[in-house]
Structure formats: C-alpha cells, structure tokens
PDB file with SEQRES, HELIX, SHEET and CRYST1 records, atoms N, CA, C and O in Angstrom:
SEQRES   1 A   69  MET GLU PHE GLU ASP ILE ALA ARG LYS GLU GLU ILE ALA          
SEQRES   2 A   69  TRP ARG GLN ARG SER ARG THR THR TRP LEU ARG GLU GLY          
SEQRES   3 A   69  ASP ARG ASN THR SER PHE PHE HIS LYS THR ALA ASN ILE          
SEQRES   4 A   69  HIS ARG ARG PHE ASN THR ILE ASP LYS LEU ASN VAL ASP          
SEQRES   5 A   69  GLY VAL LEU MET GLU ASP PRO GLY GLU VAL LYS LYS ALA          
SEQRES   6 A   69  ILE VAL SER TYR                                              
HELIX    1 AA1 GLU A    2  ARG A   28  1                                  27    
HELIX    2 AA2 THR A   30  PHE A   43  1                                  14    
HELIX    3 AA3 PRO A   59  SER A   68  1                                  10    
SHEET    1 AA1 2 LEU A  49  VAL A  51  0                                        
SHEET    2 AA1 2 VAL A  54  MET A  56 -1                                        
CRYST1    1.000    1.000    1.000  90.00  90.00  90.00 P 1           1          
ATOM      1  N   MET A   1       0.823  -1.188   0.000  1.00  0.00           N  
ATOM      2  CA  MET A   1       0.000   0.000   0.000  1.00  0.00           C  
ATOM      3  C   MET A   1       0.870   1.257   0.000  1.00  0.00           C  
ATOM      4  O   MET A   1       0.606   2.213  -0.729  1.00  0.00           O  
ATOM      5  N   GLU A   2       1.916   1.235   0.835  1.00  0.00           N  
ATOM      6  CA  GLU A   2       2.818   2.387   0.917  1.00  0.00           C  
ATOM      7  C   GLU A   2       3.586   2.562  -0.394  1.00  0.00           C  
ATOM      8  O   GLU A   2       3.782   3.686  -0.855  1.00  0.00           O  
ATOM      9  N   PHE A   3       4.022   1.441  -0.999  1.00  0.00           N  
ATOM     10  CA  PHE A   3       4.738   1.500  -2.272  1.00  0.00           C  
ATOM     11  C   PHE A   3       3.862   2.118  -3.356  1.00  0.00           C  
ATOM     12  O   PHE A   3       4.328   2.959  -4.124  1.00  0.00           O  
ATOM     13  N   GLU A   4       2.595   1.708  -3.424  1.00  0.00           N  
ATOM     14  CA  GLU A   4       1.676   2.256  -4.427  1.00  0.00           C  
ATOM     15  C   GLU A   4       1.486   3.760  -4.241  1.00  0.00           C  
ATOM     16  O   GLU A   4       1.408   4.508  -5.216  1.00  0.00           O  
ATOM     17  N   ASP A   5       1.412   4.192  -2.996  1.00  0.00           N  
ATOM     18  CA  ASP A   5       1.254   5.611  -2.713  1.00  0.00           C  
ATOM     19  C   ASP A   5       2.489   6.397  -3.163  1.00  0.00           C  
ATOM     20  O   ASP A   5       2.362   7.465  -3.761  1.00  0.00           O  
ATOM     21  N   ILE A   6       3.664   5.876  -2.881  1.00  0.00           N  
ATOM     22  CA  ILE A   6       4.912   6.532  -3.295  1.00  0.00           C  
ATOM     23  C   ILE A   6       5.020   6.551  -4.811  1.00  0.00           C  
ATOM     24  O   ILE A   6       5.412   7.567  -5.387  1.00  0.00           O  
ATOM     25  N   ALA A   7       4.682   5.452  -5.467  1.00  0.00           N  
ATOM     26  CA  ALA A   7       4.753   5.379  -6.926  1.00  0.00           C  
ATOM     27  C   ALA A   7       3.778   6.372  -7.561  1.00  0.00           C  
ATOM     28  O   ALA A   7       4.108   7.018  -8.555  1.00  0.00           O  
ATOM     29  N   ARG A   8       2.594   6.493  -6.996  1.00  0.00           N  
ATOM     30  CA  ARG A   8       1.601   7.440  -7.516  1.00  0.00           C  
ATOM     31  C   ARG A   8       2.089   8.872  -7.372  1.00  0.00           C  
ATOM     32  O   ARG A   8       1.939   9.674  -8.294  1.00  0.00           O  
ATOM     33  N   LYS A   9       2.673   9.202  -6.224  1.00  0.00           N  
ATOM     34  CA  LYS A   9       3.187  10.553  -6.002  1.00  0.00           C  
ATOM     35  C   LYS A   9       4.346  10.860  -6.952  1.00  0.00           C  
ATOM     36  O   LYS A   9       4.468  11.981  -7.445  1.00  0.00           O  
ATOM     37  N   GLU A  10       5.192   9.866  -7.206  1.00  0.00           N  
ATOM     38  CA  GLU A  10       6.308  10.067  -8.130  1.00  0.00           C  
ATOM     39  C   GLU A  10       5.790  10.299  -9.557  1.00  0.00           C  
ATOM     40  O   GLU A  10       6.304  11.154 -10.278  1.00  0.00           O  
ATOM     41  N   GLU A  11       4.781   9.539  -9.950  1.00  0.00           N  
ATOM     42  CA  GLU A  11       4.192   9.719 -11.275  1.00  0.00           C  
ATOM     43  C   GLU A  11       3.588  11.116 -11.423  1.00  0.00           C  
ATOM     44  O   GLU A  11       3.741  11.749 -12.468  1.00  0.00           O  
ATOM     45  N   ILE A  12       2.915  11.591 -10.399  1.00  0.00           N  
ATOM     46  CA  ILE A  12       2.335  12.934 -10.418  1.00  0.00           C  
ATOM     47  C   ILE A  12       3.435  13.981 -10.541  1.00  0.00           C  
ATOM     48  O   ILE A  12       3.291  14.951 -11.286  1.00  0.00           O  
ATOM     49  N   ALA A  13       4.535  13.787  -9.811  1.00  0.00           N  
ATOM     50  CA  ALA A  13       5.639  14.751  -9.866  1.00  0.00           C  
ATOM     51  C   ALA A  13       6.233  14.812 -11.269  1.00  0.00           C  
ATOM     52  O   ALA A  13       6.511  15.900 -11.773  1.00  0.00           O  
ATOM     53  N   TRP A  14       6.432  13.649 -11.912  1.00  0.00           N  
ATOM     54  CA  TRP A  14       6.982  13.634 -13.276  1.00  0.00           C  
ATOM     55  C   TRP A  14       6.021  14.286 -14.257  1.00  0.00           C  
ATOM     56  O   TRP A  14       6.453  15.004 -15.158  1.00  0.00           O  
ATOM     57  N   ARG A  15       4.727  14.048 -14.095  1.00  0.00           N  
ATOM     58  CA  ARG A  15       3.738  14.656 -14.982  1.00  0.00           C  
ATOM     59  C   ARG A  15       3.759  16.180 -14.849  1.00  0.00           C  
ATOM     60  O   ARG A  15       3.665  16.892 -15.849  1.00  0.00           O  
ATOM     61  N   GLN A  16       3.882  16.678 -13.621  1.00  0.00           N  
ATOM     62  CA  GLN A  16       3.938  18.121 -13.408  1.00  0.00           C  
ATOM     63  C   GLN A  16       5.206  18.717 -14.021  1.00  0.00           C  
ATOM     64  O   GLN A  16       5.161  19.801 -14.603  1.00  0.00           O  
ATOM     65  N   ARG A  17       6.335  18.017 -13.893  1.00  0.00           N  
ATOM     66  CA  ARG A  17       7.585  18.499 -14.506  1.00  0.00           C  
ATOM     67  C   ARG A  17       7.458  18.566 -16.018  1.00  0.00           C  
ATOM     68  O   ARG A  17       7.918  19.522 -16.642  1.00  0.00           O  
ATOM     69  N   SER A  18       6.830  17.545 -16.613  1.00  0.00           N  
ATOM     70  CA  SER A  18       6.698  17.545 -18.066  1.00  0.00           C  
ATOM     71  C   SER A  18       5.791  18.680 -18.526  1.00  0.00           C  
ATOM     72  O   SER A  18       6.012  19.248 -19.596  1.00  0.00           O  
ATOM     73  N   ARG A  19       4.788  19.015 -17.745  1.00  0.00           N  
ATOM     74  CA  ARG A  19       3.897  20.111 -18.110  1.00  0.00           C  
ATOM     75  C   ARG A  19       4.622  21.451 -18.054  1.00  0.00           C  
ATOM     76  O   ARG A  19       4.393  22.316 -18.900  1.00  0.00           O  
ATOM     77  N   THR A  20       5.491  21.627 -17.066  1.00  0.00           N  
ATOM     78  CA  THR A  20       6.234  22.890 -17.005  1.00  0.00           C  
ATOM     79  C   THR A  20       7.183  22.995 -18.186  1.00  0.00           C  
ATOM     80  O   THR A  20       7.349  24.076 -18.749  1.00  0.00           O  
ATOM     81  N   THR A  21       7.805  21.893 -18.568  1.00  0.00           N  
ATOM     82  CA  THR A  21       8.672  21.897 -19.749  1.00  0.00           C  
ATOM     83  C   THR A  21       7.851  22.212 -20.984  1.00  0.00           C  
ATOM     84  O   THR A  21       8.272  23.003 -21.828  1.00  0.00           O  
ATOM     85  N   TRP A  22       6.696  21.605 -21.093  1.00  0.00           N  
ATOM     86  CA  TRP A  22       5.811  21.833 -22.240  1.00  0.00           C  
ATOM     87  C   TRP A  22       5.462  23.318 -22.342  1.00  0.00           C  
ATOM     88  O   TRP A  22       5.541  23.901 -23.423  1.00  0.00           O  
ATOM     89  N   LEU A  23       5.083  23.917 -21.243  1.00  0.00           N  
ATOM     90  CA  LEU A  23       4.702  25.323 -21.273  1.00  0.00           C  
ATOM     91  C   LEU A  23       5.899  26.217 -21.599  1.00  0.00           C  
ATOM     92  O   LEU A  23       5.785  27.164 -22.378  1.00  0.00           O  
ATOM     93  N   ARG A  24       7.031  25.909 -21.000  1.00  0.00           N  
ATOM     94  CA  ARG A  24       8.224  26.721 -21.235  1.00  0.00           C  
ATOM     95  C   ARG A  24       8.674  26.621 -22.691  1.00  0.00           C  
ATOM     96  O   ARG A  24       8.919  27.643 -23.332  1.00  0.00           O  
ATOM     97  N   GLU A  25       8.786  25.404 -23.218  1.00  0.00           N  
ATOM     98  CA  GLU A  25       9.222  25.206 -24.596  1.00  0.00           C  
ATOM     99  C   GLU A  25       8.152  25.660 -25.581  1.00  0.00           C  
ATOM    100  O   GLU A  25       8.471  26.187 -26.647  1.00  0.00           O  
ATOM    101  N   GLY A  26       6.900  25.460 -25.236  1.00  0.00           N  
ATOM    102  CA  GLY A  26       5.807  25.849 -26.113  1.00  0.00           C  
ATOM    103  C   GLY A  26       5.696  27.354 -26.254  1.00  0.00           C  
ATOM    104  O   GLY A  26       5.353  27.853 -27.326  1.00  0.00           O  
ATOM    105  N   ASP A  27       5.983  28.084 -25.186  1.00  0.00           N  
ATOM    106  CA  ASP A  27       5.905  29.533 -25.241  1.00  0.00           C  
ATOM    107  C   ASP A  27       7.075  30.128 -26.025  1.00  0.00           C  
ATOM    108  O   ASP A  27       6.908  31.137 -26.710  1.00  0.00           O  
ATOM    109  N   ARG A  28       8.243  29.520 -25.934  1.00  0.00           N  
ATOM    110  CA  ARG A  28       9.405  30.064 -26.626  1.00  0.00           C  
ATOM    111  C   ARG A  28       9.441  29.673 -28.092  1.00  0.00           C  
ATOM    112  O   ARG A  28       9.884  30.453 -28.935  1.00  0.00           O  
ATOM    113  N   ASN A  29       8.982  28.479 -28.397  1.00  0.00           N  
ATOM    114  CA  ASN A  29       9.137  27.969 -29.752  1.00  0.00           C  
ATOM    115  C   ASN A  29       7.772  27.506 -30.267  1.00  0.00           C  
ATOM    116  O   ASN A  29       7.385  26.361 -30.036  1.00  0.00           O  
ATOM    117  N   THR A  30       7.058  28.360 -30.945  1.00  0.00           N  
ATOM    118  CA  THR A  30       5.706  28.021 -31.374  1.00  0.00           C  
ATOM    119  C   THR A  30       5.705  26.885 -32.391  1.00  0.00           C  
ATOM    120  O   THR A  30       4.748  26.112 -32.447  1.00  0.00           O  
ATOM    121  N   SER A  31       6.757  26.771 -33.195  1.00  0.00           N  
ATOM    122  CA  SER A  31       6.843  25.677 -34.162  1.00  0.00           C  
ATOM    123  C   SER A  31       6.864  24.335 -33.429  1.00  0.00           C  
ATOM    124  O   SER A  31       6.147  23.407 -33.804  1.00  0.00           O  
ATOM    125  N   PHE A  32       7.687  24.236 -32.386  1.00  0.00           N  
ATOM    126  CA  PHE A  32       7.749  23.019 -31.575  1.00  0.00           C  
ATOM    127  C   PHE A  32       6.395  22.731 -30.943  1.00  0.00           C  
ATOM    128  O   PHE A  32       5.918  21.596 -30.965  1.00  0.00           O  
ATOM    129  N   PHE A  33       5.791  23.750 -30.387  1.00  0.00           N  
ATOM    130  CA  PHE A  33       4.510  23.612 -29.709  1.00  0.00           C  
ATOM    131  C   PHE A  33       3.450  23.075 -30.658  1.00  0.00           C  
ATOM    132  O   PHE A  33       2.732  22.137 -30.308  1.00  0.00           O  
ATOM    133  N   HIS A  34       3.336  23.651 -31.854  1.00  0.00           N  
ATOM    134  CA  HIS A  34       2.307  23.240 -32.797  1.00  0.00           C  
ATOM    135  C   HIS A  34       2.567  21.853 -33.370  1.00  0.00           C  
ATOM    136  O   HIS A  34       1.626  21.085 -33.564  1.00  0.00           O  
ATOM    137  N   LYS A  35       3.807  21.522 -33.639  1.00  0.00           N  
ATOM    138  CA  LYS A  35       4.129  20.180 -34.133  1.00  0.00           C  
ATOM    139  C   LYS A  35       3.762  19.134 -33.091  1.00  0.00           C  
ATOM    140  O   LYS A  35       3.179  18.101 -33.421  1.00  0.00           O  
ATOM    141  N   THR A  36       4.099  19.398 -31.846  1.00  0.00           N  
ATOM    142  CA  THR A  36       3.790  18.444 -30.780  1.00  0.00           C  
ATOM    143  C   THR A  36       2.288  18.316 -30.577  1.00  0.00           C  
ATOM    144  O   THR A  36       1.782  17.211 -30.380  1.00  0.00           O  
ATOM    145  N   ALA A  37       1.574  19.427 -30.623  1.00  0.00           N  
ATOM    146  CA  ALA A  37       0.119  19.389 -30.458  1.00  0.00           C  
ATOM    147  C   ALA A  37      -0.526  18.597 -31.589  1.00  0.00           C  
ATOM    148  O   ALA A  37      -1.451  17.821 -31.348  1.00  0.00           O  
ATOM    149  N   ASN A  38      -0.049  18.782 -32.823  1.00  0.00           N  
ATOM    150  CA  ASN A  38      -0.596  18.035 -33.952  1.00  0.00           C  
ATOM    151  C   ASN A  38      -0.312  16.546 -33.836  1.00  0.00           C  
ATOM    152  O   ASN A  38      -1.162  15.723 -34.177  1.00  0.00           O  
ATOM    153  N   ILE A  39       0.862  16.199 -33.363  1.00  0.00           N  
ATOM    154  CA  ILE A  39       1.197  14.781 -33.169  1.00  0.00           C  
ATOM    155  C   ILE A  39       0.266  14.167 -32.127  1.00  0.00           C  
ATOM    156  O   ILE A  39      -0.230  13.056 -32.313  1.00  0.00           O  
ATOM    157  N   HIS A  40       0.028  14.888 -31.031  1.00  0.00           N  
ATOM    158  CA  HIS A  40      -0.883  14.383 -29.991  1.00  0.00           C  
ATOM    159  C   HIS A  40      -2.296  14.211 -30.550  1.00  0.00           C  
ATOM    160  O   HIS A  40      -2.961  13.217 -30.259  1.00  0.00           O  
ATOM    161  N   ARG A  41      -2.751  15.166 -31.343  1.00  0.00           N  
ATOM    162  CA  ARG A  41      -4.095  15.084 -31.911  1.00  0.00           C  
ATOM    163  C   ARG A  41      -4.214  13.880 -32.838  1.00  0.00           C  
ATOM    164  O   ARG A  41      -5.199  13.145 -32.778  1.00  0.00           O  
ATOM    165  N   ARG A  42      -3.210  13.675 -33.701  1.00  0.00           N  
ATOM    166  CA  ARG A  42      -3.244  12.535 -34.620  1.00  0.00           C  
ATOM    167  C   ARG A  42      -3.211  11.212 -33.864  1.00  0.00           C  
ATOM    168  O   ARG A  42      -3.895  10.258 -34.236  1.00  0.00           O  
ATOM    169  N   PHE A  43      -2.408  11.161 -32.794  1.00  0.00           N  
ATOM    170  CA  PHE A  43      -2.286   9.936 -32.013  1.00  0.00           C  
ATOM    171  C   PHE A  43      -3.590   9.598 -31.290  1.00  0.00           C  
ATOM    172  O   PHE A  43      -3.919   8.423 -31.124  1.00  0.00           O  
ATOM    173  N   ASN A  44      -4.321  10.602 -30.866  1.00  0.00           N  
ATOM    174  CA  ASN A  44      -5.543  10.395 -30.088  1.00  0.00           C  
ATOM    175  C   ASN A  44      -6.802  10.267 -30.938  1.00  0.00           C  
ATOM    176  O   ASN A  44      -7.905  10.197 -30.395  1.00  0.00           O  
ATOM    177  N   THR A  45      -6.658  10.235 -32.262  1.00  0.00           N  
ATOM    178  CA  THR A  45      -7.800  10.129 -33.161  1.00  0.00           C  
ATOM    179  C   THR A  45      -8.013   8.677 -33.578  1.00  0.00           C  
ATOM    180  O   THR A  45      -7.051   7.955 -33.841  1.00  0.00           O  
ATOM    181  N   ILE A  46      -9.269   8.250 -33.638  1.00  0.00           N  
ATOM    182  CA  ILE A  46      -9.597   6.908 -34.112  1.00  0.00           C  
ATOM    183  C   ILE A  46     -10.059   7.046 -35.557  1.00  0.00           C  
ATOM    184  O   ILE A  46     -11.173   7.502 -35.818  1.00  0.00           O  
ATOM    185  N   ASP A  47      -9.195   6.647 -36.503  1.00  0.00           N  
ATOM    186  CA  ASP A  47      -9.516   6.760 -37.928  1.00  0.00           C  
ATOM    187  C   ASP A  47     -10.300   5.564 -38.433  1.00  0.00           C  
ATOM    188  O   ASP A  47     -11.198   5.700 -39.265  1.00  0.00           O  
ATOM    189  N   LYS A  48      -9.951   4.378 -37.918  1.00  0.00           N  
ATOM    190  CA  LYS A  48     -10.584   3.132 -38.359  1.00  0.00           C  
ATOM    191  C   LYS A  48     -10.947   2.319 -37.130  1.00  0.00           C  
ATOM    192  O   LYS A  48     -10.323   2.434 -36.076  1.00  0.00           O  
ATOM    193  N   LEU A  49     -11.971   1.496 -37.293  1.00  0.00           N  
ATOM    194  CA  LEU A  49     -12.403   0.656 -36.192  1.00  0.00           C  
ATOM    195  C   LEU A  49     -12.893  -0.666 -36.756  1.00  0.00           C  
ATOM    196  O   LEU A  49     -13.696  -0.690 -37.689  1.00  0.00           O  
ATOM    197  N   ASN A  50     -12.414  -1.755 -36.196  1.00  0.00           N  
ATOM    198  CA  ASN A  50     -12.812  -3.087 -36.633  1.00  0.00           C  
ATOM    199  C   ASN A  50     -13.846  -3.619 -35.641  1.00  0.00           C  
ATOM    200  O   ASN A  50     -13.527  -3.885 -34.482  1.00  0.00           O  
ATOM    201  N   VAL A  51     -15.091  -3.772 -36.112  1.00  0.00           N  
ATOM    202  CA  VAL A  51     -16.176  -4.250 -35.256  1.00  0.00           C  
ATOM    203  C   VAL A  51     -16.716  -5.548 -35.850  1.00  0.00           C  
ATOM    204  O   VAL A  51     -17.265  -5.547 -36.952  1.00  0.00           O  
ATOM    205  N   ASP A  52     -16.561  -6.646 -35.127  1.00  0.00           N  
ATOM    206  CA  ASP A  52     -17.041  -7.961 -35.559  1.00  0.00           C  
ATOM    207  C   ASP A  52     -16.552  -8.306 -36.967  1.00  0.00           C  
ATOM    208  O   ASP A  52     -17.308  -8.836 -37.780  1.00  0.00           O  
ATOM    209  N   GLY A  53     -15.288  -8.001 -37.246  1.00  0.00           N  
ATOM    210  CA  GLY A  53     -14.704  -8.333 -38.538  1.00  0.00           C  
ATOM    211  C   GLY A  53     -15.016  -7.350 -39.653  1.00  0.00           C  
ATOM    212  O   GLY A  53     -14.582  -7.553 -40.787  1.00  0.00           O  
ATOM    213  N   VAL A  54     -15.754  -6.296 -39.361  1.00  0.00           N  
ATOM    214  CA  VAL A  54     -16.094  -5.284 -40.359  1.00  0.00           C  
ATOM    215  C   VAL A  54     -15.276  -4.032 -40.062  1.00  0.00           C  
ATOM    216  O   VAL A  54     -15.353  -3.475 -38.967  1.00  0.00           O  
ATOM    217  N   LEU A  55     -14.486  -3.592 -41.053  1.00  0.00           N  
ATOM    218  CA  LEU A  55     -13.663  -2.405 -40.892  1.00  0.00           C  
ATOM    219  C   LEU A  55     -14.475  -1.164 -41.231  1.00  0.00           C  
ATOM    220  O   LEU A  55     -14.995  -1.026 -42.339  1.00  0.00           O  
ATOM    221  N   MET A  56     -14.575  -0.268 -40.264  1.00  0.00           N  
ATOM    222  CA  MET A  56     -15.329   0.972 -40.454  1.00  0.00           C  
ATOM    223  C   MET A  56     -14.335   2.114 -40.558  1.00  0.00           C  
ATOM    224  O   MET A  56     -13.478   2.284 -39.690  1.00  0.00           O  
ATOM    225  N   GLU A  57     -14.453   2.910 -41.639  1.00  0.00           N  
ATOM    226  CA  GLU A  57     -13.555   4.038 -41.836  1.00  0.00           C  
ATOM    227  C   GLU A  57     -14.285   5.372 -41.863  1.00  0.00           C  
ATOM    228  O   GLU A  57     -13.662   6.419 -41.687  1.00  0.00           O  
ATOM    229  N   ASP A  58     -15.588   5.351 -42.081  1.00  0.00           N  
ATOM    230  CA  ASP A  58     -16.368   6.578 -42.103  1.00  0.00           C  
ATOM    231  C   ASP A  58     -16.475   7.116 -40.669  1.00  0.00           C  
ATOM    232  O   ASP A  58     -16.868   6.375 -39.768  1.00  0.00           O  
ATOM    233  N   PRO A  59     -16.134   8.388 -40.445  1.00  0.00           N  
ATOM    234  CA  PRO A  59     -16.177   8.934 -39.084  1.00  0.00           C  
ATOM    235  C   PRO A  59     -17.544   8.783 -38.409  1.00  0.00           C  
ATOM    236  O   PRO A  59     -17.614   8.559 -37.201  1.00  0.00           O  
ATOM    237  N   GLY A  60     -18.618   8.903 -39.172  1.00  0.00           N  
ATOM    238  CA  GLY A  60     -19.955   8.737 -38.590  1.00  0.00           C  
ATOM    239  C   GLY A  60     -20.202   7.318 -38.119  1.00  0.00           C  
ATOM    240  O   GLY A  60     -20.779   7.106 -37.053  1.00  0.00           O  
ATOM    241  N   GLU A  61     -19.763   6.333 -38.917  1.00  0.00           N  
ATOM    242  CA  GLU A  61     -19.930   4.926 -38.538  1.00  0.00           C  
ATOM    243  C   GLU A  61     -19.076   4.592 -37.321  1.00  0.00           C  
ATOM    244  O   GLU A  61     -19.517   3.878 -36.420  1.00  0.00           O  
ATOM    245  N   VAL A  62     -17.850   5.114 -37.302  1.00  0.00           N  
ATOM    246  CA  VAL A  62     -16.964   4.870 -36.160  1.00  0.00           C  
ATOM    247  C   VAL A  62     -17.606   5.417 -34.890  1.00  0.00           C  
ATOM    248  O   VAL A  62     -17.608   4.759 -33.849  1.00  0.00           O  
ATOM    249  N   LYS A  63     -18.146   6.621 -34.986  1.00  0.00           N  
ATOM    250  CA  LYS A  63     -18.786   7.241 -33.817  1.00  0.00           C  
ATOM    251  C   LYS A  63     -19.980   6.422 -33.345  1.00  0.00           C  
ATOM    252  O   LYS A  63     -20.143   6.209 -32.144  1.00  0.00           O  
ATOM    253  N   LYS A  64     -20.828   5.955 -34.282  1.00  0.00           N  
ATOM    254  CA  LYS A  64     -21.991   5.143 -33.908  1.00  0.00           C  
ATOM    255  C   LYS A  64     -21.553   3.843 -33.239  1.00  0.00           C  
ATOM    256  O   LYS A  64     -22.149   3.421 -32.247  1.00  0.00           O  
ATOM    257  N   ALA A  65     -20.503   3.202 -33.785  1.00  0.00           N  
ATOM    258  CA  ALA A  65     -20.032   1.950 -33.195  1.00  0.00           C  
ATOM    259  C   ALA A  65     -19.510   2.164 -31.776  1.00  0.00           C  
ATOM    260  O   ALA A  65     -19.739   1.338 -30.892  1.00  0.00           O  
ATOM    261  N   ILE A  66     -18.818   3.258 -31.567  1.00  0.00           N  
ATOM    262  CA  ILE A  66     -18.278   3.544 -30.222  1.00  0.00           C  
ATOM    263  C   ILE A  66     -19.417   3.834 -29.256  1.00  0.00           C  
ATOM    264  O   ILE A  66     -19.409   3.339 -28.129  1.00  0.00           O  
ATOM    265  N   VAL A  67     -20.393   4.624 -29.677  1.00  0.00           N  
ATOM    266  CA  VAL A  67     -21.516   4.973 -28.805  1.00  0.00           C  
ATOM    267  C   VAL A  67     -22.347   3.741 -28.476  1.00  0.00           C  
ATOM    268  O   VAL A  67     -22.781   3.566 -27.337  1.00  0.00           O  
ATOM    269  N   SER A  68     -22.570   2.877 -29.481  1.00  0.00           N  
ATOM    270  CA  SER A  68     -23.397   1.694 -29.242  1.00  0.00           C  
ATOM    271  C   SER A  68     -22.672   0.660 -28.381  1.00  0.00           C  
ATOM    272  O   SER A  68     -23.320  -0.175 -27.751  1.00  0.00           O  
ATOM    273  N   TYR A  69     -21.358   0.701 -28.344  1.00  0.00           N  
ATOM    274  CA  TYR A  69     -20.609  -0.253 -27.525  1.00  0.00           C  
ATOM    275  C   TYR A  69     -20.859   0.022 -26.053  1.00  0.00           C  
ATOM    276  O   TYR A  69     -20.318  -0.675 -25.194  1.00  0.00           O  
TER     277      TYR A  69                                                      
END                                                                             
C-alpha cells in the first residue's frame, strides 16, 4: 500500500515536470509547440475501427459503433 502511494506521487511529480517543460518550450518555440500538439491530436484520433470483422472508416460509422458499444 505504501509503495503504491509513493509510486503514484512520483508519477504525479513527473507529470507536473513535463507540463512545465511543455509550457516553457511551447511559449518560446511556437513551431515546436504546434508540431507536438498536432502529433498528440493525430495519435488520439480513431480513424478506423474493426467491429465484428467489419472495418469501419467513415467517421460517422466509427462514432456510432463507439456509442453503441
């Protein structure tokens, strides 16, 4: 229990450090900031979804499949 608490606090500390770096680098270098933001957006997007062996690529179909799940 104590180990999990320490590990969680360490993870929070690293996340906060990365955010300060992000803000500092993002404010100084807008090119870096925008490239990184675009990479995050592309990574977090679901372009295709395989449902019961059927590949769905239309954004509307993907959304319906996710909502119905």
